[in-house]
N, C-alpha and C positions, 0 to 999 in steps of 0.2 A: 606440409601441413595440416595437420591431425581435422578429421570428421567425425562431428558429434551431429545423431540425428534425436532431437527433440519429439516427442511422440503427447501432443497435447488434447484431451476430449474435454470440451467443454460442457459444463452441464447446463447454466442456469445464470449466468451472470459472468460481466467480465473480469473478475479477479483472477480467472485461472490465465485465457492470454494474457491479459495484461502481465499475470508474473513471467511468462513462456517470453514474453515480447522483450520485454527488459533483462532475463536470462540469454536471450540471442544473441542482442545487442553487445552486452558485457563479454561473453565469448568472441564473438567475433572481433571485439577492439584488442583483446589479447591474442589474436592471430589463430583462429580456428575457424575452418570452414562448417559455417552455420544452415542445417538444413529443419526445419519445423514443418512437422506433418501433425494437422487438424482438420476436427468435423466443423469447422465454425469459420468463415472467412467475413461474414459479414460483421461479427464480434471484433475481428482484429480490422478491418477498414474502420469504424468507427473509431477506435482508440489509437491508429495510426492511419493516415490521412494522407499516406502515400500508396497504400493497400489497395488493392480490389476487390468488393465480394464475388465478380463474376470472374474471377480467372483462376482456374483450380491450379497451375501452377505458376507462380511470379517469385521475382528476385526484387528485394525491397531493399535498400539500405545495406546492400551488400550479404543479405540474407535469402535463404531459398524459403518461398511457403509455399508448400503442394496438399493438396485437399485430400483428406485419406482416404475419397471415393473412388480416386484415380491413380492411389500410390502404387498399384501393380504397374503401370504405364512406366514405373521409374525405378524397377527392381535393381539395372543395372548401374543406376546411380549410387544407390543406400551402400551397395552389395559394400563398398569398398570401406565404409565407417568402421572409426574406431571405438567411440564411445556413442550408447543410445541411452536415453536420458527417459525413464517414464515420469511423466509429471503428476504427482498428487495420486500416483499409485493405479495409474490407468494401465490396463492389462492389453499386451502387444499378444496378440493370436500366433498360435505355435504356425500357423503358415506365412504370417510376415516376418516371424523369429526368424525362419529358413531363409530370408535373404542376406542376412549377415553372417560374416564368416565365422568359424568355431570358436576362435579367442576374442571376442566381442565382448567390451565391459560394459556392464547394464547398470544403471545409475536411478535407484527410484529417490526422486527427491518429494518428498511428501510435502504436506501444510505446514504451516509454522506453527508449530508448537511451543508455549508458554511455559510449559509443563516441567521439571527436573527430569522427567520418566526419559524428555527426547533425547536426554544426552547418554543415556543406558545404551538407546537401541541404535544410535549414530554410530555407521559403517558396519553394523552387526552384515554377515550374509544373508544371502536367502537364494531360496532353489531357482535355477533356471537351466533349460535343459540342454541350454548351450554357453562358452562365456562364462563368465563370472557375473556375481549381480549384489548387490549392496544396498540398504537402506541409508540414507543421507537427509539427516534431520536439523530443515533450519529452525534455529530458535535463537532466544537472545541471552546465551549462555558461551564461555570461552569453549567450554566442552563440545559444543553441539557445531552445528555444519554453518552457522550462522545466518545472516538475514542478508536479504538482496539489496543494493544500493550500488548507484553509479557515484564511482567514486570521485570521476571531473566534475560532474555534478555538484559535488557535495562543496569542491572547490572555488566553484563559479557562481553558487547561488547569492551568493549577496550584490551580483552584479545585472540579476533580475528586480526589472521594475514595474510594480503593482500594475500603474495606469498602461503600461502597454501591452500586458496582458488583457486586460481586461476590451482596450481598445480592440485588439484584434478579433476579437467576440462578439464588439457592435456595442459596448457599453463606453460611452465617453463621459468621464468625469473630470471637472478641473483638476488643477496641482492642490488647488487649496483644500480639496475636501478629502485629498488624499495626507495631506502632509499633517504633521499636529499643529496645533494654532498656537499664537499666540501668549506669552507669559500673562497667566492669569483668567484666560478663557478656556473652554472645557477642551481636557483633551482627547484626541479620536482613538479609538480604536477598530481594528479591523478585526473582524471573527470570517472562517469558513466552516461551513457544516454541509457536512457530505454523512446522510446518515438513511439507516431502515427507516422504516416507520414509526413518529417519536412523539411522545407529549412535551411541547415546546411551550406551555403558554405561560407556566411560571419564569421559564430563562426569558421571552418574549418580553414580560412583565419588568423584569430588573432591568433589564437595557432600555425599553420605554420611558419608564419614571426615573431613571436614573438623572440627579438633577448635578452630579460630576462630569461625566463624561458623554460622548457622542457616538454612533458605530454606524459601521460601514459592516453588513452582514451580508454575505458572501453566498447563495444558496446554490448549490450544485445536486444534481441527482433528483428524478422522477419522484421518491419516494421522502426527500428532506423537502421538495417545494409543496409538495400537497399536504405536510405534516404542519407548515407553516404557512399556506394558504387555507386550512380549515380554519384558522385563526382570524381568517381574515385580510390578513396582510396584504397588500398589492408593492409593486415592483415602485422605489422611490421613497420620499422621505413621511416619517412617521414620526411626532415629536424629534426624540432624539437619534431615532435609527431610520439609516438610508439602507433600502433592500436590494438586494441584485437577482434576480433568477436569470442564472447562467444556464448556456445551449453545452450538449454534451461535448466535452473539450477532448484533444490529444493528450495523450499520457504524459507526453512532454512538460504541456502547458501545464496539466492538472501539477504535476513536481513542483515548478514552480509559485503556481500557488501557493501551495500549502508552505511554502517557504517564506512567504511574503504576509502572513499575517501574524496577528496578535495572541490567536487561540484557533485550534483547531476542533471541530468535533468530528472526528471521521472511524469509517467502518470498514471491516474486512480484514483481510490480510495484506495487500499489496499499498493501499492506502496508509493500515495503520504504520507500517513500516518506514512512509514517506515523512510521517509527524513525528517519529521519532527522532529521525535524520537532520529535520530542520531542529530538534532541539526548542521547539517550544512547547508550550501547556498543551494538550489536548486531552479530551474524553473518547475513549477509544469504546467503542459499540461493539461488540464481538456478535457474532451470529448465534441469536438464541437458537440452544438447543433442547431436547426433551430433558423434561425435569430442572430445569433450569441451568444445567450442565454449565454453561457459558460460566457461571459466577465462577466455577473453580479456575479455569484461564485466567480471568479477573482476579483472583488472588493469586496465583501465581504469577502472573505480572507485577502485580504490588508489590511481591515479595521481591524480585530483583529492582523496581522504583525505589524501594527502601532504605536500598543501600546510597541512593543520593539525596533524600530527605530526610530535615529537619523532624526530628516527631511530632512535634506539636501540628506541624503542617503535616504532616504524611497521616494523622490520624482523622483530620478532617476530609482530607483530598480520596483518601482508601472509600470513605464514607460514601462520598458524591459517585465517584467510578462506578461501586458498587451497586448504588441506587440507579446509576443512569441504565444501567444494565437489567435491572428487575421491572417487567410490568410494562414496557415502553419508557422509564424513567419516570413516572405518574406519582409516585410516593417523593420528588425532590421538590423541598420547600425553597421558596423565594429567597431565605436568609441564606440556603446554601451556595444559590450561585451568586447571590451578592458577595459574601464571603471570596468567592475564587475569582470573579470579575475585579475586586478591588485590591486582591494579590496576586494579581498576574503578574508583576515585575519580579516580587521576591521567589514565585513559585519559579519561574522562567529559570532562574539560575542552577534550581535542580536539573531542570530538563537539560540546560545546553550541559551541564556534568555526562547525563544518562546519555547524553547524544556521542559526546565523546569518546564514553567507554563501548558505547558498540560500534561506531565507525574505527574506533583503534582495533577492537578483539574480535568483531563480528561479522567481519570481511567474505560474504558465501562463495562469491566468486574466487578470490583468492584459496579457501579454503576447497573448495572442487576441484581449482587446477593443482592443486599441491596434490591431494589425493591421485589423480586420472596421473600424474608424474609418477608417484611414488607405485603406482601400478604397473611401473615404466611401459604404456599404453602411447 
């Protein structure tokens, strides 16, 4: 069995360890012996409830996790490694590189990139004092490294039930609150919001004063919940909206939740990919960058989505998504949100086509294993 060691330096969020945790599970399912070296076991334990933040060495779900601070104790264990993965460009120091065999394969897996140039950099060689090192560029193009998703969970996603997920976290709703109403009554829509700080005033008014539909608003993450609470919203019923403030969830439960709603407001990288795979309409909030460079990422994503969406719908959707990523979305008009909500069913068809394309052509784990095999490792 081939051994892979993944190095992950967590900076300031759950996204880094979230991607690595998902990658490790996928490699384990494909018969690799996986070791993860990280500087933050607290965040690991937050998204994987079977892990401990206090154990510097632990085996969870068949994967070995080692705190970077005690790696020197396990030099013999990792010296047998065939493949080393540097997650998100974290630089492995020279003294640690000396632990590995001279012929080791080193793969630098970068952050998700929606821009076309990622394909040009994908699988380019990089300097390393030992072995061979290559860039691996995740993206939504066939020619790139693809994106990370659990193939098995894609198939069984329809089996998850929203009421069971919520009940697990202490939220009990009557079945009638989660299912479509009888003919002639208001249809029910379920919306998940997981965002950075954002202006949701006009969006919330759109839901609250909609005379045609009722909504369950599922709010995940501290920043999302503060954005909504700042509007004076409390958990429970408010006109047509039933708001739920969710506690921190495990990664697998969050994945299930994303797949079971009608609309996702999503942030970051790993959660964004979950929304894409779910095949449901979404608004992605990219991480804000200097000079609003995140808009270039949004435009690159839109260029891909345009292949799956009618031109008239695409024009309105692209304007909405760009505004959502400017100045915390403060420029979005209520009419724009209303158009989006009223056309969810039609818009969903485009996102299903998009999801099918990604699942078929952009499987990062398949591409990664194929590359490792091609190097005869």
